[in-house]
N, C-alpha and C positions, 0 to 999 in steps of 0.2 A: 294803429289799436298793435299792442304787441301780445304773443301770446306765448307763456311760458310753459315748457312743457317737460315732464319731469317723469322718469319710469323707475320703479321700485319693484320690488318683488318681496313675500313671503313665503313663510313655510305655511301650508296648508290651514296647519294649528293653530295660526297667529293672524290670519286674514281677516278675521271677523272684529276682533280684540283693534286691529289695526285700522280698520273702516269706522269703528266706532270711535276711533280716540278721531279720526281725521273730522268727523262730521259734529262731535261733542266738543271737543277741545282746539283742534288746530284751525281748522278752516275760520271759526268762530273770533279765536284769537288775531290771524290776520287780520282782518276785518276791524277788529277791535284797537289797531294800530291806526287807523284812518289817514290812509295813506294817499296821498292827492294821485290819483291819476290810476287808483287799484278799482278793477270793473267786477270782480266776482272770481269764484272757483267751480272748476269741474271735476268730478273722479270717475274713472273709467274701471272698469272692475276685469279682469279675465283668469277664469279658474282653468291651470294648464296641469290639471293631475299632480305633479309633485311640489309646483310652487304656483302661489297668485300672484298675477300682475297687476300692480295699480299703477294708474297713469293721472299724473293730477294737470290741470290745465288750468291756469291761474291767467287772466286776463290784464292788462294795465295800458294805460294812454299813452306811454311815453318810455324811451330807454330810462329817464331820470326815476322815473317810478318803480323800475325795476330794480334800481340800484339802490333806491331807499329800501326797498324790502330785500335784496339778497343782500347787497355789499357792495364792493367794489369788483370782487371776483364774482362776477353775474350768474356766470356758467357752475357755480358750486351749489350742490346741494342744501338746501336751507332744511335742517332734519331735527324737531324738537326733542329734547333728551327723552321722554317716554317712549319716544319713535324707535330710538337706536337700536332697542332690544328685539323690537318687533320686525325688524327690515333685516333680510338674509343678503342682499345683494341690490345693487342701486349703479345709475348712470348720472351724470353730468346733465343739469338741464340744458334745454335746448329753447333759442328763442325765436320766434318766427313773426314777420309781420303780415298782418291779416289783410290779403288782398282782396277777398268775394266774401262776402257773409248773408245767405238768406235766407237766414233765421228769422231776422227781423221783420222782414217781408211777407215769409211766410205766416207768420204768428198775427200779422194784420190781416192778411186776407181772409185766416180762419175765424177771426172775429169779428170783421165785417162784413163778409158773405152773406151770413144768415143775418143781418141787418139790410144789406139791399133787396134779399128776395121777398 
């Protein structure tokens, strides 16, 4: 599993519009591309006073799937045209190999525990 992590910042007045754009347009349009190996997206938001930080985490099965999403320059941010006006600054995307994940295990325990009792 490859995690593609990107950091971008907006001005506080643009944060709600950018979050809505991600939720309603950008993330659904990524899913609609039906990239083989794309496993979903998460958004983390932190208000830091004079700016709001956005971290997107996209999950892929392989580097090939990342390349299909981002192109040959995989670290280059993929910014949708409507988002450009809302983003004040950004970093390159970074890619990480998922080494350990306890999320699924924890979810199964929480679901199955009441059944076992």
